[in-house]
Jmol script that loads the backbone (N, CA, C; Angstrom):
load data "model"
ATOM      1  N   MET A   1      92.090  15.861  82.571  1.00  0.00           N
ATOM      2  CA  MET A   1      92.451  16.924  81.695  1.00  0.00           C
ATOM      3  C   MET A   1      93.556  17.722  82.341  1.00  0.00           C
ATOM      4  N   ARG A   2      94.505  18.008  81.557  1.00  0.00           N
ATOM      5  CA  ARG A   2      95.705  18.732  82.013  1.00  0.00           C
ATOM      6  C   ARG A   2      95.527  20.214  81.775  1.00  0.00           C
ATOM      7  N   ARG A   3      95.874  21.051  82.799  1.00  0.00           N
ATOM      8  CA  ARG A   3      95.658  22.468  82.708  1.00  0.00           C
ATOM      9  C   ARG A   3      97.012  23.087  82.263  1.00  0.00           C
ATOM     10  N   GLU A   4      96.939  24.041  81.317  1.00  0.00           N
ATOM     11  CA  GLU A   4      98.119  24.743  80.796  1.00  0.00           C
ATOM     12  C   GLU A   4      98.514  25.830  81.839  1.00  0.00           C
ATOM     13  N   ALA A   5      99.793  26.087  82.023  1.00  0.00           N
ATOM     14  CA  ALA A   5     100.276  27.140  82.875  1.00  0.00           C
ATOM     15  C   ALA A   5     100.075  28.470  82.205  1.00  0.00           C
ATOM     16  N   GLY A   6      99.672  29.452  83.006  1.00  0.00           N
ATOM     17  CA  GLY A   6      99.462  30.800  82.435  1.00  0.00           C
ATOM     18  C   GLY A   6      98.340  31.523  83.147  1.00  0.00           C
ATOM     19  N   PHE A   7      97.953  32.687  82.619  1.00  0.00           N
ATOM     20  CA  PHE A   7      96.940  33.513  83.233  1.00  0.00           C
ATOM     21  C   PHE A   7      95.696  33.524  82.362  1.00  0.00           C
ATOM     22  N   THR A   8      94.578  33.661  83.023  1.00  0.00           N
ATOM     23  CA  THR A   8      93.348  33.776  82.269  1.00  0.00           C
ATOM     24  C   THR A   8      93.139  35.216  81.815  1.00  0.00           C
ATOM     25  N   LEU A   9      92.247  35.446  80.887  1.00  0.00           N
ATOM     26  CA  LEU A   9      91.937  36.786  80.421  1.00  0.00           C
ATOM     27  C   LEU A   9      91.459  37.685  81.578  1.00  0.00           C
ATOM     28  N   LEU A  10      90.656  37.109  82.427  1.00  0.00           N
ATOM     29  CA  LEU A  10      90.123  37.908  83.579  1.00  0.00           C
ATOM     30  C   LEU A  10      91.272  38.341  84.494  1.00  0.00           C
ATOM     31  N   GLU A  11      92.199  37.471  84.754  1.00  0.00           N
ATOM     32  CA  GLU A  11      93.350  37.841  85.627  1.00  0.00           C
ATOM     33  C   GLU A  11      94.165  38.901  84.973  1.00  0.00           C
ATOM     34  N   MET A  12      94.355  38.854  83.695  1.00  0.00           N
ATOM     35  CA  MET A  12      95.119  39.899  83.004  1.00  0.00           C
ATOM     36  C   MET A  12      94.399  41.234  83.066  1.00  0.00           C
ATOM     37  N   LEU A  13      93.086  41.234  82.884  1.00  0.00           N
ATOM     38  CA  LEU A  13      92.307  42.468  82.939  1.00  0.00           C
ATOM     39  C   LEU A  13      92.356  43.118  84.337  1.00  0.00           C
ATOM     40  N   VAL A  14      92.284  42.320  85.379  1.00  0.00           N
ATOM     41  CA  VAL A  14      92.380  42.788  86.730  1.00  0.00           C
ATOM     42  C   VAL A  14      93.784  43.370  86.989  1.00  0.00           C
ATOM     43  N   ALA A  15      94.804  42.716  86.527  1.00  0.00           N
ATOM     44  CA  ALA A  15      96.133  43.211  86.748  1.00  0.00           C
ATOM     45  C   ALA A  15      96.326  44.556  85.977  1.00  0.00           C
ATOM     46  N   LEU A  16      95.811  44.663  84.786  1.00  0.00           N
ATOM     47  CA  LEU A  16      95.885  45.936  84.006  1.00  0.00           C
ATOM     48  C   LEU A  16      95.145  47.052  84.701  1.00  0.00           C
ATOM     49  N   VAL A  17      93.962  46.802  85.228  1.00  0.00           N
ATOM     50  CA  VAL A  17      93.186  47.794  85.952  1.00  0.00           C
ATOM     51  C   VAL A  17      93.914  48.260  87.179  1.00  0.00           C
ATOM     52  N   VAL A  18      94.491  47.344  87.941  1.00  0.00           N
ATOM     53  CA  VAL A  18      95.259  47.735  89.130  1.00  0.00           C
ATOM     54  C   VAL A  18      96.490  48.569  88.757  1.00  0.00           C
ATOM     55  N   LEU A  19      97.190  48.111  87.668  1.00  0.00           N
ATOM     56  CA  LEU A  19      98.353  48.885  87.226  1.00  0.00           C
ATOM     57  C   LEU A  19      97.946  50.277  86.735  1.00  0.00           C
ATOM     58  N   GLY A  20      96.847  50.398  86.071  1.00  0.00           N
ATOM     59  CA  GLY A  20      96.331  51.705  85.606  1.00  0.00           C
ATOM     60  C   GLY A  20      96.031  52.609  86.752  1.00  0.00           C
ATOM     61  N   LEU A  21      95.388  52.049  87.828  1.00  0.00           N
ATOM     62  CA  LEU A  21      95.060  52.851  88.981  1.00  0.00           C
ATOM     63  C   LEU A  21      96.344  53.372  89.686  1.00  0.00           C
ATOM     64  N   LEU A  22      97.339  52.469  89.774  1.00  0.00           N
ATOM     65  CA  LEU A  22      98.594  52.871  90.385  1.00  0.00           C
ATOM     66  C   LEU A  22      99.260  53.974  89.588  1.00  0.00           C
ATOM     67  N   LEU A  23      99.296  53.872  88.287  1.00  0.00           N
ATOM     68  CA  LEU A  23      99.870  54.883  87.426  1.00  0.00           C
ATOM     69  C   LEU A  23      99.135  56.192  87.528  1.00  0.00           C
ATOM     70  N   ALA A  24      97.840  56.147  87.612  1.00  0.00           N
ATOM     71  CA  ALA A  24      97.036  57.402  87.693  1.00  0.00           C
ATOM     72  C   ALA A  24      97.372  58.085  89.048  1.00  0.00           C
ATOM     73  N   GLY A  25      97.504  57.311  90.124  1.00  0.00           N
ATOM     74  CA  GLY A  25      97.823  57.876  91.416  1.00  0.00           C
ATOM     75  C   GLY A  25      99.259  58.486  91.397  1.00  0.00           C
ATOM     76  N   LEU A  26     100.142  57.821  90.764  1.00  0.00           N
ATOM     77  CA  LEU A  26     101.506  58.337  90.674  1.00  0.00           C
ATOM     78  C   LEU A  26     101.551  59.637  89.835  1.00  0.00           C
ATOM     79  N   ALA A  27     100.782  59.696  88.797  1.00  0.00           N
ATOM     80  CA  ALA A  27     100.764  60.910  87.952  1.00  0.00           C
ATOM     81  C   ALA A  27     100.185  62.098  88.766  1.00  0.00           C
ATOM     82  N   GLN A  28      99.097  61.857  89.517  1.00  0.00           N
ATOM     83  CA  GLN A  28      98.514  62.915  90.375  1.00  0.00           C
ATOM     84  C   GLN A  28      99.499  63.368  91.444  1.00  0.00           C
ATOM     85  N   ALA A  29     100.221  62.437  92.078  1.00  0.00           N
ATOM     86  CA  ALA A  29     101.158  62.783  93.092  1.00  0.00           C
ATOM     87  C   ALA A  29     102.332  63.567  92.531  1.00  0.00           C
ATOM     88  N   SER A  30     102.809  63.213  91.350  1.00  0.00           N
ATOM     89  CA  SER A  30     103.880  64.007  90.748  1.00  0.00           C
ATOM     90  C   SER A  30     103.419  65.370  90.338  1.00  0.00           C
ATOM     91  N   HIS A  31     102.181  65.450  89.816  1.00  0.00           N
ATOM     92  CA  HIS A  31     101.634  66.767  89.419  1.00  0.00           C
ATOM     93  C   HIS A  31     101.500  67.675  90.639  1.00  0.00           C
ATOM     94  N   PHE A  32     100.995  67.147  91.749  1.00  0.00           N
ATOM     95  CA  PHE A  32     100.890  67.883  92.973  1.00  0.00           C
ATOM     96  C   PHE A  32     102.254  68.336  93.463  1.00  0.00           C
ATOM     97  N   GLY A  33     103.265  67.490  93.424  1.00  0.00           N
ATOM     98  CA  GLY A  33     104.580  67.833  93.852  1.00  0.00           C
ATOM     99  C   GLY A  33     105.192  68.954  93.047  1.00  0.00           C
ATOM    100  N   ILE A  34     105.052  68.891  91.713  1.00  0.00           N
ATOM    101  CA  ILE A  34     105.558  69.898  90.819  1.00  0.00           C
ATOM    102  C   ILE A  34     104.870  71.268  91.075  1.00  0.00           C
ATOM    103  N   ALA A  35     103.555  71.200  91.239  1.00  0.00           N
ATOM    104  CA  ALA A  35     102.796  72.504  91.472  1.00  0.00           C
ATOM    105  C   ALA A  35     103.182  73.078  92.826  1.00  0.00           C
ATOM    106  N   THR A  36     103.380  72.273  93.826  1.00  0.00           N
ATOM    107  CA  THR A  36     103.820  72.763  95.092  1.00  0.00           C
ATOM    108  C   THR A  36     105.199  73.357  95.013  1.00  0.00           C
ATOM    109  N   TYR A  37     106.111  72.711  94.323  1.00  0.00           N
ATOM    110  CA  TYR A  37     107.449  73.261  94.132  1.00  0.00           C
ATOM    111  C   TYR A  37     107.413  74.628  93.431  1.00  0.00           C
ATOM    112  N   ARG A  38     106.593  74.780  92.398  1.00  0.00           N
ATOM    113  CA  ARG A  38     106.465  76.047  91.721  1.00  0.00           C
ATOM    114  C   ARG A  38     105.916  77.124  92.593  1.00  0.00           C
ATOM    115  N   ARG A  39     104.903  76.849  93.363  1.00  0.00           N
ATOM    116  CA  ARG A  39     104.316  77.857  94.286  1.00  0.00           C
ATOM    117  C   ARG A  39     105.326  78.246  95.374  1.00  0.00           C
ATOM    118  N   THR A  40     106.052  77.307  95.938  1.00  0.00           N
ATOM    119  CA  THR A  40     107.061  77.591  96.891  1.00  0.00           C
ATOM    120  C   THR A  40     108.180  78.479  96.333  1.00  0.00           C
ATOM    121  N   THR A  41     108.643  78.136  95.140  1.00  0.00           N
ATOM    122  CA  THR A  41     109.699  78.928  94.492  1.00  0.00           C
ATOM    123  C   THR A  41     109.240  80.326  94.240  1.00  0.00           C
ATOM    124  N   ALA A  42     107.993  80.492  93.766  1.00  0.00           N
ATOM    125  CA  ALA A  42     107.491  81.867  93.560  1.00  0.00           C
ATOM    126  C   ALA A  42     107.360  82.636  94.882  1.00  0.00           C
ATOM    127  N   THR A  43     106.968  81.980  95.933  1.00  0.00           N
ATOM    128  CA  THR A  43     106.831  82.653  97.218  1.00  0.00           C
ATOM    129  C   THR A  43     108.180  83.101  97.743  1.00  0.00           C
ATOM    130  N   ILE A  44     109.169  82.247  97.613  1.00  0.00           N
ATOM    131  CA  ILE A  44     110.527  82.539  98.049  1.00  0.00           C
ATOM    132  C   ILE A  44     111.076  83.720  97.240  1.00  0.00           C
ATOM    133  N   ALA A  45     110.810  83.726  95.925  1.00  0.00           N
ATOM    134  CA  ALA A  45     111.345  84.807  95.088  1.00  0.00           C
ATOM    135  C   ALA A  45     110.677  86.103  95.455  1.00  0.00           C
ATOM    136  N   ALA A  46     109.360  86.096  95.688  1.00  0.00           N
ATOM    137  CA  ALA A  46     108.655  87.354  96.056  1.00  0.00           C
ATOM    138  C   ALA A  46     109.156  87.866  97.401  1.00  0.00           C
ATOM    139  N   THR A  47     109.413  86.986  98.353  1.00  0.00           N
ATOM    140  CA  THR A  47     109.906  87.380  99.667  1.00  0.00           C
ATOM    141  C   THR A  47     111.314  87.950  99.532  1.00  0.00           C
ATOM    142  N   SER A  48     112.156  87.325  98.700  1.00  0.00           N
ATOM    143  CA  SER A  48     113.513  87.841  98.448  1.00  0.00           C
ATOM    144  C   SER A  48     113.465  89.210  97.856  1.00  0.00           C
ATOM    145  N   ASP A  49     112.567  89.410  96.898  1.00  0.00           N
ATOM    146  CA  ASP A  49     112.428  90.744  96.228  1.00  0.00           C
ATOM    147  C   ASP A  49     112.010  91.805  97.244  1.00  0.00           C
ATOM    148  N   ARG A  50     111.050  91.470  98.113  1.00  0.00           N
ATOM    149  CA  ARG A  50     110.603  92.416  99.128  1.00  0.00           C
ATOM    150  C   ARG A  50     111.741  92.753 100.071  1.00  0.00           C
ATOM    151  N   GLN A  51     112.488  91.755 100.457  1.00  0.00           N
ATOM    152  CA  GLN A  51     113.622  92.002 101.412  1.00  0.00           C
ATOM    153  C   GLN A  51     114.687  92.901 100.766  1.00  0.00           C
ATOM    154  N   ALA A  52     114.984  92.674  99.502  1.00  0.00           N
ATOM    155  CA  ALA A  52     115.976  93.525  98.763  1.00  0.00           C
ATOM    156  C   ALA A  52     115.463  94.959  98.656  1.00  0.00           C
ATOM    157  N   THR A  53     114.211  95.091  98.351  1.00  0.00           N
ATOM    158  CA  THR A  53     113.612  96.454  98.288  1.00  0.00           C
ATOM    159  C   THR A  53     113.659  97.133  99.628  1.00  0.00           C
ATOM    160  N   PHE A  54     113.301  96.432 100.637  1.00  0.00           N
ATOM    161  CA  PHE A  54     113.348  96.992 101.988  1.00  0.00           C
ATOM    162  C   PHE A  54     114.753  97.473 102.366  1.00  0.00           C
ATOM    163  N   ARG A  55     115.763  96.622 102.062  1.00  0.00           N
ATOM    164  CA  ARG A  55     117.159  96.959 102.373  1.00  0.00           C
ATOM    165  C   ARG A  55     117.575  98.219 101.600  1.00  0.00           C
ATOM    166  N   ALA A  56     117.233  98.314 100.356  1.00  0.00           N
ATOM    167  CA  ALA A  56     117.640  99.457  99.511  1.00  0.00           C
ATOM    168  C   ALA A  56     116.919 100.748  99.983  1.00  0.00           C
ATOM    169  N   LEU A  57     115.661 100.664 100.335  1.00  0.00           N
ATOM    170  CA  LEU A  57     114.968 101.814 100.784  1.00  0.00           C
ATOM    171  C   LEU A  57     115.483 102.267 102.182  1.00  0.00           C
ATOM    172  N   ARG A  58     115.706 101.273 102.995  1.00  0.00           N
ATOM    173  CA  ARG A  58     116.284 101.608 104.325  1.00  0.00           C
ATOM    174  C   ARG A  58     117.590 102.304 104.236  1.00  0.00           C
ATOM    175  N   ARG A  59     118.433 101.827 103.331  1.00  0.00           N
ATOM    176  CA  ARG A  59     119.764 102.457 103.150  1.00  0.00           C
ATOM    177  C   ARG A  59     119.617 103.893 102.601  1.00  0.00           C
ATOM    178  N   LEU A  60     118.744 104.091 101.619  1.00  0.00           N
ATOM    179  CA  LEU A  60     118.536 105.405 101.047  1.00  0.00           C
ATOM    180  C   LEU A  60     118.003 106.398 102.123  1.00  0.00           C
ATOM    181  N   ILE A  61     117.076 105.922 102.923  1.00  0.00           N
ATOM    182  CA  ILE A  61     116.487 106.806 103.923  1.00  0.00           C
ATOM    183  C   ILE A  61     117.490 107.089 105.043  1.00  0.00           C
ATOM    184  N   ALA A  62     118.303 106.085 105.426  1.00  0.00           N
ATOM    185  CA  ALA A  62     119.314 106.214 106.481  1.00  0.00           C
ATOM    186  C   ALA A  62     120.368 107.254 106.041  1.00  0.00           C
ATOM    187  N   GLN A  63     120.637 107.371 104.729  1.00  0.00           N
ATOM    188  CA  GLN A  63     121.691 108.305 104.273  1.00  0.00           C
ATOM    189  C   GLN A  63     121.082 109.621 103.822  1.00  0.00           C
ATOM    190  N   ALA A  64     119.830 109.876 104.124  1.00  0.00           N
ATOM    191  CA  ALA A  64     119.184 111.115 103.706  1.00  0.00           C
ATOM    192  C   ALA A  64     119.835 112.332 104.399  1.00  0.00           C
ATOM    193  N   ARG A  65     119.932 113.451 103.730  1.00  0.00           N
ATOM    194  CA  ARG A  65     120.488 114.709 104.198  1.00  0.00           C
ATOM    195  C   ARG A  65     119.400 115.564 104.807  1.00  0.00           C
ATOM    196  N   PRO A  66     119.737 116.468 105.742  1.00  0.00           N
ATOM    197  CA  PRO A  66     118.706 117.390 106.250  1.00  0.00           C
ATOM    198  C   PRO A  66     118.288 118.362 105.175  1.00  0.00           C
ATOM    199  N   GLY A  67     117.125 118.962 105.414  1.00  0.00           N
ATOM    200  CA  GLY A  67     116.609 119.992 104.457  1.00  0.00           C
ATOM    201  C   GLY A  67     116.039 119.326 103.221  1.00  0.00           C
ATOM    202  N   GLN A  68     115.103 118.415 103.420  1.00  0.00           N
ATOM    203  CA  GLN A  68     114.532 117.629 102.327  1.00  0.00           C
ATOM    204  C   GLN A  68     113.601 118.437 101.427  1.00  0.00           C
ATOM    205  N   PRO A  69     113.574 118.165 100.147  1.00  0.00           N
ATOM    206  CA  PRO A  69     112.641 118.816  99.255  1.00  0.00           C
ATOM    207  C   PRO A  69     111.191 118.353  99.567  1.00  0.00           C
ATOM    208  N   PRO A  70     110.233 119.193  99.236  1.00  0.00           N
ATOM    209  CA  PRO A  70     108.852 118.802  99.527  1.00  0.00           C
ATOM    210  C   PRO A  70     108.382 117.637  98.646  1.00  0.00           C
ATOM    211  N   GLY A  71     107.577 116.775  99.222  1.00  0.00           N
ATOM    212  CA  GLY A  71     107.004 115.658  98.437  1.00  0.00           C
ATOM    213  C   GLY A  71     105.557 115.969  98.174  1.00  0.00           C
ATOM    214  N   THR A  72     104.834 114.994  97.639  1.00  0.00           N
ATOM    215  CA  THR A  72     103.435 115.095  97.348  1.00  0.00           C
ATOM    216  C   THR A  72     102.681 114.066  98.186  1.00  0.00           C
ATOM    217  N   PRO A  73     101.357 114.028  98.119  1.00  0.00           N
ATOM    218  CA  PRO A  73     100.613 113.026  98.890  1.00  0.00           C
ATOM    219  C   PRO A  73     100.982 111.580  98.541  1.00  0.00           C
ATOM    220  N   HIS A  74     101.522 111.375  97.325  1.00  0.00           N
ATOM    221  CA  HIS A  74     101.838 110.024  96.914  1.00  0.00           C
ATOM    222  C   HIS A  74     103.338 109.759  96.717  1.00  0.00           C
ATOM    223  N   THR A  75     104.172 110.756  97.113  1.00  0.00           N
ATOM    224  CA  THR A  75     105.619 110.545  96.954  1.00  0.00           C
ATOM    225  C   THR A  75     106.315 110.995  98.227  1.00  0.00           C
ATOM    226  N   PHE A  76     107.509 110.452  98.392  1.00  0.00           N
ATOM    227  CA  PHE A  76     108.390 110.801  99.489  1.00  0.00           C
ATOM    228  C   PHE A  76     109.665 111.270  98.874  1.00  0.00           C
ATOM    229  N   ALA A  77     110.032 112.520  99.062  1.00  0.00           N
ATOM    230  CA  ALA A  77     111.230 113.106  98.443  1.00  0.00           C
ATOM    231  C   ALA A  77     112.334 113.276  99.429  1.00  0.00           C
ATOM    232  N   LEU A  78     113.538 113.046  99.024  1.00  0.00           N
ATOM    233  CA  LEU A  78     114.700 113.191  99.866  1.00  0.00           C
ATOM    234  C   LEU A  78     116.004 113.396  99.049  1.00  0.00           C
ATOM    235  N   VAL A  79     117.019 113.935  99.749  1.00  0.00           N
ATOM    236  CA  VAL A  79     118.322 114.052  99.139  1.00  0.00           C
ATOM    237  C   VAL A  79     119.145 112.958  99.806  1.00  0.00           C
ATOM    238  N   THR A  80     119.748 112.127  99.005  1.00  0.00           N
ATOM    239  CA  THR A  80     120.442 110.998  99.617  1.00  0.00           C
ATOM    240  C   THR A  80     121.681 110.611  98.754  1.00  0.00           C
ATOM    241  N   THR A  81     122.436 109.656  99.196  1.00  0.00           N
ATOM    242  CA  THR A  81     123.546 109.160  98.481  1.00  0.00           C
ATOM    243  C   THR A  81     123.283 107.771  97.879  1.00  0.00           C
ATOM    244  N   LEU A  82     123.510 107.632  96.635  1.00  0.00           N
ATOM    245  CA  LEU A  82     123.300 106.321  95.954  1.00  0.00           C
ATOM    246  C   LEU A  82     124.423 105.418  96.263  1.00  0.00           C
ATOM    247  N   PRO A  83     124.195 104.085  96.239  1.00  0.00           N
ATOM    248  CA  PRO A  83     125.317 103.151  96.341  1.00  0.00           C
ATOM    249  C   PRO A  83     126.284 103.307  95.153  1.00  0.00           C
ATOM    250  N   ARG A  84     127.536 102.919  95.368  1.00  0.00           N
ATOM    251  CA  ARG A  84     128.542 103.079  94.306  1.00  0.00           C
ATOM    252  C   ARG A  84     128.102 102.368  93.023  1.00  0.00           C
ATOM    253  N   ALA A  85     127.465 101.238  93.139  1.00  0.00           N
ATOM    254  CA  ALA A  85     127.103 100.474  91.935  1.00  0.00           C
ATOM    255  C   ALA A  85     126.027 101.163  91.114  1.00  0.00           C
ATOM    256  N   ALA A  86     125.163 101.985  91.769  1.00  0.00           N
ATOM    257  CA  ALA A  86     124.089 102.616  91.006  1.00  0.00           C
ATOM    258  C   ALA A  86     124.470 104.025  90.541  1.00  0.00           C
ATOM    259  N   ALA A  87     125.515 104.619  91.128  1.00  0.00           N
ATOM    260  CA  ALA A  87     125.848 105.980  90.809  1.00  0.00           C
ATOM    261  C   ALA A  87     126.605 106.019  89.463  1.00  0.00           C
ATOM    262  N   LEU A  88     126.234 106.978  88.636  1.00  0.00           N
ATOM    263  CA  LEU A  88     126.972 107.152  87.366  1.00  0.00           C
ATOM    264  C   LEU A  88     128.168 108.065  87.564  1.00  0.00           C
ATOM    265  N   SER A  89     127.950 109.346  87.882  1.00  0.00           N
ATOM    266  CA  SER A  89     129.063 110.210  88.107  1.00  0.00           C
ATOM    267  C   SER A  89     128.964 110.915  89.501  1.00  0.00           C
ATOM    268  N   ASN A  90     127.689 111.212  89.878  1.00  0.00           N
ATOM    269  CA  ASN A  90     127.497 111.919  91.160  1.00  0.00           C
ATOM    270  C   ASN A  90     126.621 111.055  92.041  1.00  0.00           C
ATOM    271  N   ARG A  91     127.126 110.717  93.213  1.00  0.00           N
ATOM    272  CA  ARG A  91     126.368 109.867  94.116  1.00  0.00           C
ATOM    273  C   ARG A  91     125.295 110.595  94.865  1.00  0.00           C
ATOM    274  N   LEU A  92     125.383 111.929  95.003  1.00  0.00           N
ATOM    275  CA  LEU A  92     124.376 112.725  95.719  1.00  0.00           C
ATOM    276  C   LEU A  92     123.230 113.016  94.816  1.00  0.00           C
ATOM    277  N   VAL A  93     122.005 112.622  95.172  1.00  0.00           N
ATOM    278  CA  VAL A  93     120.831 112.701  94.252  1.00  0.00           C
ATOM    279  C   VAL A  93     119.606 113.272  94.985  1.00  0.00           C
ATOM    280  N   PHE A  94     118.689 113.841  94.218  1.00  0.00           N
ATOM    281  CA  PHE A  94     117.306 114.074  94.709  1.00  0.00           C
ATOM    282  C   PHE A  94     116.583 112.815  94.359  1.00  0.00           C
ATOM    283  N   ALA A  95     115.986 112.127  95.318  1.00  0.00           N
ATOM    284  CA  ALA A  95     115.289 110.897  95.093  1.00  0.00           C
ATOM    285  C   ALA A  95     113.808 111.076  95.492  1.00  0.00           C
ATOM    286  N   GLU A  96     112.956 110.442  94.700  1.00  0.00           N
ATOM    287  CA  GLU A  96     111.557 110.403  95.035  1.00  0.00           C
ATOM    288  C   GLU A  96     111.040 108.942  95.038  1.00  0.00           C
ATOM    289  N   ILE A  97     110.432 108.568  96.122  1.00  0.00           N
ATOM    290  CA  ILE A  97     109.844 107.279  96.207  1.00  0.00           C
ATOM    291  C   ILE A  97     108.314 107.449  96.114  1.00  0.00           C
ATOM    292  N   GLY A  98     107.682 106.809  95.148  1.00  0.00           N
ATOM    293  CA  GLY A  98     106.267 107.010  94.967  1.00  0.00           C
ATOM    294  C   GLY A  98     105.559 105.699  94.681  1.00  0.00           C
ATOM    295  N   VAL A  99     104.233 105.800  94.680  1.00  0.00           N
ATOM    296  CA  VAL A  99     103.390 104.645  94.400  1.00  0.00           C
ATOM    297  C   VAL A  99     102.542 104.969  93.208  1.00  0.00           C
ATOM    298  N   THR A 100     102.507 104.068  92.210  1.00  0.00           N
ATOM    299  CA  THR A 100     101.733 104.264  90.966  1.00  0.00           C
ATOM    300  C   THR A 100     100.237 103.927  91.271  1.00  0.00           C
ATOM    301  N   ARG A 101      99.394 104.188  90.298  1.00  0.00           N
ATOM    302  CA  ARG A 101      97.954 103.847  90.423  1.00  0.00           C
ATOM    303  C   ARG A 101      97.742 102.363  90.609  1.00  0.00           C
ATOM    304  N   SER A 102      98.645 101.547  89.964  1.00  0.00           N
ATOM    305  CA  SER A 102      98.519 100.118  90.079  1.00  0.00           C
ATOM    306  C   SER A 102      99.143  99.566  91.347  1.00  0.00           C
ATOM    307  N   GLY A 103      99.731 100.440  92.205  1.00  0.00           N
ATOM    308  CA  GLY A 103     100.282  99.980  93.449  1.00  0.00           C
ATOM    309  C   GLY A 103     101.760  99.606  93.405  1.00  0.00           C
ATOM    310  N   ASP A 104     102.429  99.917  92.291  1.00  0.00           N
ATOM    311  CA  ASP A 104     103.836  99.594  92.201  1.00  0.00           C
ATOM    312  C   ASP A 104     104.667 100.687  92.893  1.00  0.00           C
ATOM    313  N   LEU A 105     105.756 100.295  93.524  1.00  0.00           N
ATOM    314  CA  LEU A 105     106.664 101.224  94.163  1.00  0.00           C
ATOM    315  C   LEU A 105     107.702 101.694  93.176  1.00  0.00           C
ATOM    316  N   VAL A 106     107.865 102.997  93.012  1.00  0.00           N
ATOM    317  CA  VAL A 106     108.808 103.557  92.006  1.00  0.00           C
ATOM    318  C   VAL A 106     109.819 104.428  92.701  1.00  0.00           C
ATOM    319  N   LEU A 107     111.121 104.259  92.322  1.00  0.00           N
ATOM    320  CA  LEU A 107     112.180 105.116  92.802  1.00  0.00           C
ATOM    321  C   LEU A 107     112.739 105.869  91.641  1.00  0.00           C
ATOM    322  N   ALA A 108     112.671 107.190  91.696  1.00  0.00           N
ATOM    323  CA  ALA A 108     113.204 108.024  90.593  1.00  0.00           C
ATOM    324  C   ALA A 108     114.236 108.965  91.241  1.00  0.00           C
ATOM    325  N   TRP A 109     115.345 109.215  90.547  1.00  0.00           N
ATOM    326  CA  TRP A 109     116.341 110.187  91.077  1.00  0.00           C
ATOM    327  C   TRP A 109     116.907 110.989  89.974  1.00  0.00           C
ATOM    328  N   ARG A 110     117.478 112.112  90.363  1.00  0.00           N
ATOM    329  CA  ARG A 110     118.173 112.988  89.447  1.00  0.00           C
ATOM    330  C   ARG A 110     119.398 113.583  90.235  1.00  0.00           C
ATOM    331  N   PRO A 111     120.494 113.839  89.551  1.00  0.00           N
ATOM    332  CA  PRO A 111     121.655 114.398  90.277  1.00  0.00           C
ATOM    333  C   PRO A 111     121.327 115.637  91.036  1.00  0.00           C
ATOM    334  N   ALA A 112     121.867 115.729  92.233  1.00  0.00           N
ATOM    335  CA  ALA A 112     121.736 116.892  93.069  1.00  0.00           C
ATOM    336  C   ALA A 112     122.977 117.795  92.851  1.00  0.00           C
ATOM    337  N   PRO A 113     122.772 119.069  92.928  1.00  0.00           N
ATOM    338  CA  PRO A 113     123.949 119.970  92.750  1.00  0.00           C
ATOM    339  C   PRO A 113     124.951 119.690  93.840  1.00  0.00           C
ATOM    340  N   THR A 114     126.194 119.623  93.503  1.00  0.00           N
ATOM    341  CA  THR A 114     127.266 119.399  94.490  1.00  0.00           C
ATOM    342  C   THR A 114     127.465 120.702  95.314  1.00  0.00           C
ATOM    343  N   GLY A 115     127.922 120.565  96.479  1.00  0.00           N
ATOM    344  CA  GLY A 115     128.165 121.711  97.346  1.00  0.00           C
ATOM    345  C   GLY A 115     127.499 121.468  98.655  1.00  0.00           C
ATOM    346  N   PRO A 116     127.648 122.432  99.592  1.00  0.00           N
ATOM    347  CA  PRO A 116     127.050 122.257 100.880  1.00  0.00           C
ATOM    348  C   PRO A 116     125.518 122.268 100.843  1.00  0.00           C
ATOM    349  N   PRO A 117     124.860 121.410 101.605  1.00  0.00           N
ATOM    350  CA  PRO A 117     123.351 121.383 101.600  1.00  0.00           C
ATOM    351  C   PRO A 117     122.750 122.577 102.191  1.00  0.00           C
TER     352      PRO A 117
END
end "model"
wireframe off; spacefill off
backbone 0.3
color backbone group
C-alpha cells in the first residue's frame, strides 16, 4: 500500500496548539512591555513636573525681598520678582505658597506696590 504525502489530523492539531501557545505568550509579553512603557513614561513625567516646580519655587524664594508679609500655618508669604514670562506689567509681587486640603501646592500672587520696600 502506498502512503500519500501530507500531515495527519493529529499532527495538524498539535501544530495548531503549539502555534496558539506561542501567540498567547507573545501577546502577554507585548502587553507587559506596553504597560511597563506607560508606567515608566508616567514616572518620568511626574519627576519632571516635580523638578520644574522645585526650580520655580527655588527661584521665587531666592529673589525674595526683606520685610516679608505674615503668612498663615498653611501658607508661606513673600515679596518676590516673577520671571519675565509670567509677569504681566509689574514683576514685583506679593506671593503666597500654600497647600490645599487635598495636598496640592498652590502659588498665588498679586502685584506689589512699586517703590522702596
